[in-house]
N, C-alpha and C positions, 0 to 999 in steps of 0.2 A: 504494500500500500504506500503510495507516494503522497507526501504532504506538500501542499502548495504554500511556499514561504510567504507569498504575498497575502494569501487569505489569513494565515496565522498572524502576520504583522498587522493586518487591517482589523482584526477582531477587536482589539481594545478601542480603536478609533470608532468602529461601528457601535460598540457598547456606549462610549462617551457621547456619541451623536444621539443615540436614543434617549439617554439620560438628560442631555441638554434640551432636547426637544420637549420632554415632559416638564422639565423645570420651567421653561419659557411658557408653556401652556398653563401651568399652575400659577405662575406669577401674573400672567395676563388675566386669569380668572379672578385672582384675589384683588388685583388693582381695579378692574372694572366693576367688581361687585361692591366696591366702596362707594361708587357714584350715587346710588339712591340715598344712602345715609348722608353723604355730604350735601346732596341737593336738599334734603329735608332741613338741614341746619342752615343752608344758604337761604332757602325760602323764608324760614323764621326770621333770620336777620334782615332780609329784604323787607319783610312785612313790618318789622320794627321801624325801619327807615321810612317806609310809606306812612305809617301811623304818625311818626314825628313830623314829617313834612305836611301831612294833613292838618295837624294841630297848628302849625305855623300858618298855613293857608287860611284856616278858620279865623285866626287872629287878624290877619290882613283883611279878610272879608268884613269882620266886625268894624274895623277902622273905616273901611270904604263905605260901609252902610251908614255909619255915623255921619259921614260927610256927604251922604246922598249920592254915592257913586257905585258903579259896579266895580268888581275887582280889576277888570281890564281898564276902565276909565281912571281908577285910582293909580294904577301902575303907569299909565300913559301921562297922567298929570305930573307925576313925580319925575318921569324921564324927560319931560319938557321943561323942567325947572332949570333956571340959571344958577341956582344955589348948588354948589358941588356936593354938599352933604345930603341934600334932598335927592339930587340926581343919583348919587351912589346908592342911596336906600332904594330908589326906584329900580336900579340895576339888580340889586340884591333880591328884591321881590320878584322881578322877572325871571332871574335864575332859579329861585326857589320854586316858582310855579312850573317852570320847564322841567326841573328835576323831579318834582312831584308827579307830573304827567308821565315822564319817562319811567320812573320806578313803578308807578301804579300799573302802567301798561305791561311792563315786564312781569310783574307779580301775577297779574291776571292771566297772561299768556302761559306762564309756567304752571299755574294751578289748573288751567283748562286743557293743557296738552296731554295727549295719551301717553302712557308710561314710556313707550320706546321712542317717542318723539321728544321727550323732555331734554335729552342730551343735546339735541340740535337746537332746541329753543333756548336752552341755557347758554350755549355758545353764542347764539345770535343776540341775546339780550343781556349778556353778562355785564355786571358792574365790577370792575377790577378791584376797587377798594373794598367792596363788600365781600368779594370772593377771597381776597387775601386775608381779611379779618376772619372769615369763616375757616379758612385753612389753618390759621394760627391756633384756633381752638378745636380743630378736628381731631378726633381720636379714632384710630382704625378699629374696626370690629368685624364680626362675622355675621352679616345680615342674613336672616333666614326668611326672605320674602320671595315671591315668584318674580318680582321685578329684578331683585338682586341676582336671582338664578339666571334670568335672561341676560343680564349684563355679564355675568360670569361666563356663560356660554360664548358670548361675543368676545370676551377677553381671551378665552381659550383659542378661538379662531385667530384673533389678531396676534396673540403670542406665538402660535405655531407658524403663521404667515411671516412674521418678523424673523423668527428663527430660520425658516426655510430660505428666505431671501438672503440673510446674512451668511448662512452656511454655504449657499450656492456661490455667493460672491467670493468667499474665502477659497472655496474649491477652484473657482475659475482663476483666481490669482495664483494659487499653488500650481495649477496645471501650466499656466503661462511661465512661471519661474522654472518649473521642471523641464518644459519644452526648450528653454534657452540653454540648458546644460547639455 
């Protein structure tokens, strides 16, 4: 019986290849399974920002109402002022109103999105400051929901695809180097 040296030498490489493939799949699953948990915390934090912005808008509306104006008229009146302090306050109100509208729309869109569209809605509507603050307080866990399971399956697929692409690239480079010798 004749042993093929090449097969014997490649056996450890094939073994490591199969282990690395599985490790990438598990890491992908664990990473993506965290998204639903992170998103819940992000939505809570986003909701808090929307609530705070709404309170500010209510205060501005009260002032506008006392002056017999709509919120828009009040803001425009302040923006038309020659007094720099009043003008700056008008700018602040306009920015607060714009931020409230933006955050409230993002919150509504995230809350109404189907489970597997939430990732894309999150990417589309993300507020980086809120996302960073959420990440700073995020704790990894093992979520046991169907949504997390779906993201875990997607993570397995992405992990395996990444591994496949990287391993094939490495093989291609090794073959080119070996061909030059």
